[in-house]
DOMAR-514222 format. One record per residue (C-alpha): x, y, z negated. Coordinates in steps of 0.2 Angstrom, whole numbers. Each point is the difference from the previous one (the first is absolute). Example, Ala and Ser with C-alpha at 12.3 -4.5 7.8 and 13.67 -1.06 7.14 Angstrom:
+-------+-------+-------+
!     x !     y !     z !
+-------+-------+-------+
!    62 !   -22 !   -39 !
!     6 !    17 !     3 !
+-------+-------+-------+
//
This chain:
+-------+-------+-------+
!     x !     y !     z !
+-------+-------+-------+
!   207 !   336 !   884 !
!    12 !     2 !   -13 !
!    -3 !   -16 !   -10 !
!   -12 !   -15 !    -1 !
!    -2 !   -17 !    -9 !
!    -6 !   -16 !     6 !
!    -8 !    -5 !   -16 !
!   -12 !     9 !   -12 !
!     7 !   -10 !   -15 !
!    16 !    10 !     2 !
!    -9 !    16 !    -5 !
!    -8 !   -10 !   -15 !
!    17 !    -6 !    -5 !
!     7 !    17 !     0 !
!   -15 !     7 !   -11 !
!     3 !   -15 !   -12 !
!    18 !     4 !    -2 !
!    -3 !    19 !    -3 !
!   -12 !    -5 !   -14 !
!    12 !   -12 !    -7 !
!    13 !    13 !     0 !
!   -12 !    12 !    -9 !
!    -4 !   -13 !   -13 !
!    18 !    -4 !    -3 !
!     6 !    18 !    -2 !
!   -15 !     6 !   -10 !
!     2 !     8 !   -17 !
!   -16 !    -8 !    -6 !
!     0 !   -17 !    -7 !
!    -3 !   -11 !    15 !
!     8 !   -17 !    -3 !
!   -16 !    -9 !     2 !
!    -5 !     8 !    17 !
!     2 !   -11 !    15 !
!    -4 !     6 !    18 !
!   -10 !   -11 !    12 !
!    -8 !     2 !    17 !
!   -14 !   -12 !    -2 !
!   -19 !     2 !     3 !
!    -8 !     7 !   -17 !
!   -10 !   -16 !    -1 !
!    15 !   -11 !    -1 !
!    12 !    11 !    -9 !
!    -8 !    -1 !   -17 !
!    10 !   -14 !    -9 !
!     1 !     0 !   -19 !
!    19 !    -2 !    -2 !
!     3 !    14 !   -13 !
!     6 !    13 !    13 !
!    -8 !    15 !     7 !
!    -4 !    -3 !    19 !
!     3 !    16 !    10 !
!    -7 !    -5 !    17 !
!     2 !     9 !    17 !
!   -11 !    -9 !    13 !
!    -2 !     5 !    19 !
!   -19 !     2 !     1 !
!    -3 !     8 !    16 !
!     9 !     4 !    17 !
!    -6 !    14 !    11 !
!     6 !     9 !    16 !
!     8 !    17 !    -3 !
!   -11 !    12 !    11 !
!    14 !    12 !     3 !
!    13 !   -12 !     7 !
!   -12 !   -10 !    12 !
!     9 !     8 !    15 !
!    18 !    -3 !    -5 !
!    14 !     7 !    10 !
!     6 !   -11 !    14 !
!    17 !    -8 !    -3 !
!     5 !    -3 !    18 !
!     2 !     9 !    17 !
!   -19 !    -1 !     3 !
!   -16 !    -4 !    -9 !
!     0 !   -17 !    -9 !
!   -14 !   -13 !    -3 !
!    -7 !    -2 !   -17 !
!    11 !   -16 !    -2 !
!    16 !    11 !     1 !
!    -6 !    14 !   -12 !
!     1 !    -2 !   -19 !
!   -17 !    -1 !    -9 !
!    -3 !    15 !   -13 !
!    -9 !    -5 !   -16 !
!    -5 !     7 !   -17 !
!     0 !   -13 !   -14 !
!   -11 !     0 !   -15 !
!     6 !    -9 !   -16 !
!    -9 !    -4 !   -16 !
!    11 !     4 !   -15 !
!    -7 !    -9 !   -16 !
!     6 !    -3 !   -17 !
!    -6 !   -15 !   -11 !
!     6 !    -6 !   -17 !
!   -15 !   -10 !    -7 !
!    -4 !     9 !   -16 !
!    14 !    12 !    -1 !
!    -6 !    16 !     8 !
!    16 !     9 !    -6 !
!    11 !   -10 !    11 !
!   -12 !     2 !    15 !
!    -1 !    19 !    -1 !
!    19 !     1 !    -3 !
!     3 !   -10 !    15 !
!   -11 !    10 !    11 !
!     8 !    16 !    -7 !
!    17 !    -6 !     5 !
!    -6 !    -5 !    18 !
!   -10 !    16 !     3 !
!    15 !    11 !    -6 !
!    12 !    -9 !    12 !
!   -12 !     2 !    15 !
!    -4 !    18 !    -4 !
!    19 !     4 !    -2 !
!     5 !    -9 !    16 !
!   -13 !     5 !    13 !
!    12 !    -3 !    14 !
!     9 !   -17 !     0 !
!    16 !     4 !    10 !
!    13 !   -11 !     6 !
!    12 !     7 !   -14 !
!   -13 !    -5 !   -13 !
!    -2 !   -18 !     8 !
!    19 !    -2 !     0 !
!     2 !     6 !   -18 !
!   -13 !   -12 !    -6 !
!     9 !   -15 !    10 !
!   -15 !    -2 !    11 !
!     8 !     2 !    17 !
!    -2 !   -19 !     3 !
!   -19 !     4 !     2 !
!     0 !    16 !    10 !
!    18 !     4 !     6 !
!    -6 !    15 !    11 !
!   -16 !    10 !    -4 !
!    -9 !    11 !   -12 !
!   -18 !     3 !    -5 !
!   -11 !    11 !   -11 !
!    -8 !    -6 !   -17 !
!   -16 !     9 !    -7 !
!   -13 !    -4 !   -14 !
!   -17 !     0 !     8 !
!   -14 !    11 !    -8 !
!   -14 !   -13 !    -1 !
!   -16 !     2 !   -10 !
!    -6 !   -12 !   -13 !
!   -14 !    -5 !    12 !
!    12 !    -4 !    14 !
!    11 !   -10 !   -12 !
!   -16 !   -10 !    -7 !
!    -5 !    -5 !    18 !
!    18 !    -5 !     3 !
!     1 !   -11 !   -15 !
!   -17 !    -9 !     4 !
!    10 !    -9 !    14 !
!    10 !    -9 !   -13 !
!    -5 !   -14 !   -11 !
!     7 !     8 !   -16 !
!    -6 !    14 !   -11 !
!     6 !    18 !     4 !
!    16 !     5 !    -9 !
!    12 !    15 !     0 !
!     5 !     4 !    18 !
!     4 !    13 !    13 !
!     1 !     0 !    19 !
!    17 !     4 !     8 !
!     2 !     6 !    18 !
!    16 !    -4 !    10 !
!     2 !     9 !    17 !
!     5 !    -1 !    14 !
!     7 !   -18 !     2 !
!     5 !    -5 !    17 !
!    -2 !   -19 !     6 !
!    13 !    -5 !    12 !
!    -7 !    -3 !    18 !
!    -1 !   -17 !     8 !
!    12 !     5 !    14 !
!    11 !    14 !    -6 !
!     9 !    11 !    12 !
!    19 !    -3 !     1 !
!    11 !    13 !    -9 !
!     6 !    15 !    11 !
!    16 !    -3 !     8 !
!    15 !     8 !    -8 !
!     5 !    16 !     9 !
!    15 !    -3 !    11 !
!    17 !     5 !    -8 !
!    10 !    -3 !    16 !
!    -4 !     9 !    17 !
!    10 !    -4 !    15 !
!    -3 !     9 !    16 !
!     5 !    -7 !    17 !
!    -4 !     8 !    17 !
!     3 !    -8 !    17 !
!     9 !    13 !    10 !
!    -5 !     5 !    17 !
!     8 !    -8 !    15 !
!    11 !    14 !     8 !
!     8 !   -10 !    13 !
!   -13 !   -12 !     8 !
!   -17 !     8 !    -2 !
!    -3 !    15 !    12 !
!   -17 !     1 !    -7 !
!     7 !     9 !   -16 !
!    -4 !    18 !     2 !
!    13 !    13 !    -2 !
!     3 !     6 !   -18 !
!    -3 !    19 !     0 !
!    -6 !     3 !   -18 !
!     4 !    -8 !   -17 !
!    -9 !   -17 !    -1 !
!    -7 !    -9 !   -15 !
!     3 !   -19 !    -2 !
!    -9 !    -8 !   -14 !
!     2 !    15 !   -11 !
!    17 !     4 !     5 !
!     4 !    15 !    11 !
!    14 !     0 !    13 !
!    10 !    15 !    -3 !
!    13 !    -1 !    14 !
!     2 !     8 !    18 !
!   -11 !    -9 !    13 !
!     7 !   -14 !    10 !
!    -6 !    -4 !    18 !
!   -10 !   -16 !     0 !
!    13 !    -9 !    11 !
!    15 !     6 !    -8 !
!    14 !   -12 !    -6 !
!     2 !     2 !   -19 !
!    19 !    -1 !     3 !
!    -1 !    17 !     8 !
!    -4 !     8 !   -17 !
!    15 !    10 !    -4 !
!    10 !    -4 !   -16 !
!    -2 !    17 !    -7 !
!   -18 !    -1 !     1 !
!    -1 !   -18 !    -7 !
!   -14 !   -12 !     2 !
!   -18 !     5 !    -2 !
!    -7 !    -4 !   -17 !
!   -17 !     3 !    -7 !
!    -3 !    12 !   -14 !
!   -12 !    -4 !   -14 !
!   -12 !    13 !    -8 !
!    -2 !    -2 !   -14 !
!    16 !    -9 !    -4 !
!    -2 !   -19 !    -2 !
!     3 !    -7 !   -17 !
!    12 !   -14 !    -2 !
!    -9 !   -14 !    -9 !
!     9 !    -1 !   -16 !
!     0 !   -19 !    -2 !
!    15 !   -13 !     2 !
!     4 !    -3 !    18 !
!   -11 !    15 !     6 !
!     0 !     3 !    18 !
!    -4 !    15 !    12 !
!    -3 !     0 !    18 !
!     2 !    16 !    10 !
!    -6 !     3 !    18 !
!    12 !     8 !    13 !
!     8 !    -3 !    17 !
!    18 !    -3 !     5 !
!     4 !    -7 !   -17 !
!    10 !   -14 !     8 !
!    13 !    12 !     8 !
!    18 !     1 !    -6 !
!    -4 !    18 !    -5 !
!   -13 !    -7 !   -12 !
!    11 !   -14 !    -8 !
!     1 !     8 !   -17 !
!   -13 !     5 !   -13 !
!     2 !    14 !   -11 !
!    -8 !     6 !   -16 !
!     2 !    17 !    -7 !
!    -6 !    13 !   -13 !
!    -9 !    14 !     9 !
!     9 !    17 !    -1 !
!    16 !    -8 !    -5 !
!    15 !    -8 !     8 !
!    -2 !   -16 !   -10 !
!    -2 !   -14 !    13 !
!     2 !   -19 !    -1 !
!     2 !   -13 !    14 !
!   -14 !   -13 !    -4 !
!     2 !   -10 !    16 !
!     0 !   -16 !   -10 !
!   -18 !     3 !    -4 !
!    -4 !    -2 !    18 !
!    -8 !   -16 !     5 !
!     2 !    -5 !    18 !
!     2 !    13 !    15 !
!   -15 !     4 !    11 !
!    -3 !    15 !    11 !
!   -17 !     5 !    -8 !
!     0 !    -5 !   -18 !
!    13 !     4 !   -14 !
!    -3 !   -13 !   -14 !
!     9 !     3 !   -17 !
!     0 !   -12 !   -15 !
!     5 !     9 !   -16 !
!    11 !    -6 !   -15 !
!    -9 !    -6 !   -16 !
!    10 !    12 !   -11 !
!     0 !    19 !    -2 !
!    16 !    11 !    -1 !
!     3 !     9 !   -16 !
!    -9 !    17 !     2 !
!    14 !    10 !    -8 !
!    15 !    -7 !     9 !
!    -8 !    -9 !    15 !
!    10 !   -15 !    -4 !
!    -1 !   -13 !     7 !
!    -2 !    11 !    16 !
!   -11 !    -5 !    14 !
!     0 !   -12 !     9 !
!     5 !   -11 !   -15 !
!   -15 !     7 !    -9 !
!   -16 !     9 !     3 !
!     1 !    19 !    -2 !
!    -8 !     6 !   -15 !
!   -19 !     5 !     2 !
!    -2 !    17 !    10 !
!    -1 !     7 !    17 !
!    13 !    -5 !    13 !
!     3 !     2 !    19 !
!     3 !   -15 !    11 !
!     9 !     0 !    17 !
!     9 !   -11 !    13 !
!    16 !     4 !     9 !
!    18 !    -4 !     3 !
!    16 !     8 !    -6 !
!    -5 !    19 !    -3 !
!   -15 !    -1 !    12 !
!   -17 !    -1 !    -8 !
!   -18 !    -1 !     5 !
!   -14 !    11 !    -6 !
!    -4 !    -5 !   -19 !
!   -16 !    -6 !    -7 !
!    -4 !     3 !   -19 !
!    -3 !   -15 !   -11 !
!    -5 !    -1 !   -18 !
!     8 !   -13 !   -12 !
!   -11 !    -4 !   -14 !
!     3 !    -8 !   -17 !
!    -4 !   -18 !    -3 !
!   -13 !    -7 !   -13 !
!     2 !   -19 !    -3 !
!   -12 !   -13 !    -7 !
!   -17 !     9 !     4 !
!   -14 !   -13 !    -2 !
!   -18 !     0 !     6 !
!    -9 !     8 !    -9 !
!    15 !    12 !    -4 !
!    -4 !     2 !   -19 !
!    15 !     5 !   -10 !
!    -1 !    -5 !   -19 !
!    11 !     7 !   -14 !
!    11 !    -9 !   -12 !
!    -3 !    -1 !   -19 !
!     4 !    18 !    -3 !
!    -9 !     7 !    15 !
!    14 !     2 !    12 !
!    -3 !    -4 !    18 !
!    14 !    -6 !    11 !
!     2 !     2 !    19 !
!    14 !    -9 !     9 !
!     7 !     3 !    17 !
!    14 !    10 !     8 !
!     6 !    17 !     6 !
!    -5 !     9 !   -16 !
!    10 !    15 !    -4 !
!    -3 !    10 !   -17 !
!     3 !    17 !     8 !
!   -12 !    -2 !    14 !
!   -13 !   -13 !    -6 !
!   -18 !     6 !    -4 !
!   -13 !   -10 !    -8 !
!   -19 !     4 !    -2 !
!   -13 !    -9 !   -11 !
!   -15 !     3 !    12 !
!     0 !    19 !     2 !
!    11 !     3 !   -15 !
!    19 !     2 !     3 !
!    11 !    -9 !   -13 !
!    15 !     8 !    -7 !
!    18 !    -7 !     2 !
!    10 !    -4 !   -15 !
!    17 !    -7 !    -2 !
!    -5 !    -8 !   -17 !
!     1 !   -19 !     0 !
!   -19 !    -2 !    -4 !
!   -12 !    13 !     7 !
!   -14 !     8 !   -10 !
!   -18 !     3 !     5 !
!     0 !     9 !    17 !
!    19 !    -4 !     4 !
!    10 !   -12 !    11 !
!    18 !    -6 !     1 !
!    10 !    -6 !    14 !
!    14 !   -13 !    -3 !
!    12 !    -8 !    12 !
!    -9 !     6 !    15 !
!   -12 !   -15 !     0 !
!   -11 !     2 !   -16 !
!   -12 !    14 !    -5 !
!    -8 !    -1 !   -18 !
!   -15 !    12 !    -4 !
!   -13 !     3 !   -13 !
!   -18 !     6 !     4 !
!    -4 !    18 !    -5 !
!    -8 !     2 !   -17 !
!   -14 !     9 !     8 !
!    -5 !   -14 !    13 !
!   -18 !    -6 !    -3 !
!    -8 !   -17 !     5 !
!     2 !    -3 !    19 !
!    11 !    -5 !    15 !
!    16 !     9 !     4 !
!    11 !    -3 !    15 !
!    18 !     2 !    -3 !
!     8 !    11 !    13 !
!    18 !    -1 !     2 !
!    12 !    11 !    12 !
!    18 !     2 !     1 !
!     8 !    15 !     8 !
!   -18 !     5 !     6 !
!    -3 !   -17 !     9 !
!   -14 !   -10 !    -8 !
!     1 !   -19 !    -2 !
!   -12 !    -9 !    12 !
!    -6 !   -12 !   -14 !
!    -4 !     2 !   -18 !
!    -9 !    -5 !   -16 !
!   -16 !     5 !    -8 !
!    -3 !     1 !   -19 !
!   -17 !    -3 !    -8 !
!    -3 !     8 !   -17 !
+-------+-------+-------+
//
């Protein structure tokens, strides 16, 4: 369920605040109108003011939300599901012998309810009522009741019938007694470690005659007899190393690590690690990224900073290569193993849960991180691509990149009320975490 409240009086406080705002901003004379939430038989006090009263009269179950969507991996008990309700409020106006003030107060209230049929979170925030309902929205409507129905209603009170209207509020969700825990944040770091086959001591290992899949990685090297000594692998062939398909994405977080399965990675012929740009002669020795030496797993820990995308300075291994597609291999001297493709993604910092991004006073949203390059960065507001601009401040539907670590953008002018994921990619590689904008 998107939202719920533990207390029905929170909804009443929001309605009271909306009516007070309508009274305070009305063009009609309204200095003597005061808003209350009392029962009609106690709200009539001769104090010289016109009493505009919004009273919670009746609570009923909403018939269309009785079977609410489950909020967990399986069906939940009633105690774990929110209760869906429709609320009926009695709106009255009373000013002793001043019918003009009564009818003026009712006019202001009905106009406000008719003009704001959906009480959204933006409306609640603009009226400074978020303390009562920080997350939620509901529908307001004026009920079409006959004079006979209203007469029977007023018979339940100990005061004579006066100017009144029934107001319906729906759907309101009461928080469950035992709410389900919030969904876990999707992982942003994925390390893969595979225990290699024992090639020297276990005669039960069958001969490898076809490519073998190990935890999603395919071995793309010539077969090796099960009892072969890894030192017999020739230097020209290099050690066996797994190939990923699709390429693994290097987690773009400080101190990110990556584990790659292979065999013979402890040989002298596999002492160095090389990162290269596919289809070019550009190659960097990144052996310092390697953590420990084992025969079956190549563990790498990456730098926290990115190289400048235009100059590749500082060059790897001092810095992470700019976002893009690269090849990784081990070897020694001029000898290289087969390569595996990896993707280096941009990094987005400071994403919270829920990941709602808010603008500054002039409507500009800011994303901080690393690895952003003006020439290769793309940003989409939901399904709408934003346009890059070199101007210091973006206009509607535009974004800027400054310093490689900050992106400023403005929502498209055509964007309507809703939730929009912010999709960021650099050099065709998408960031693994991102923000959401609520309009």
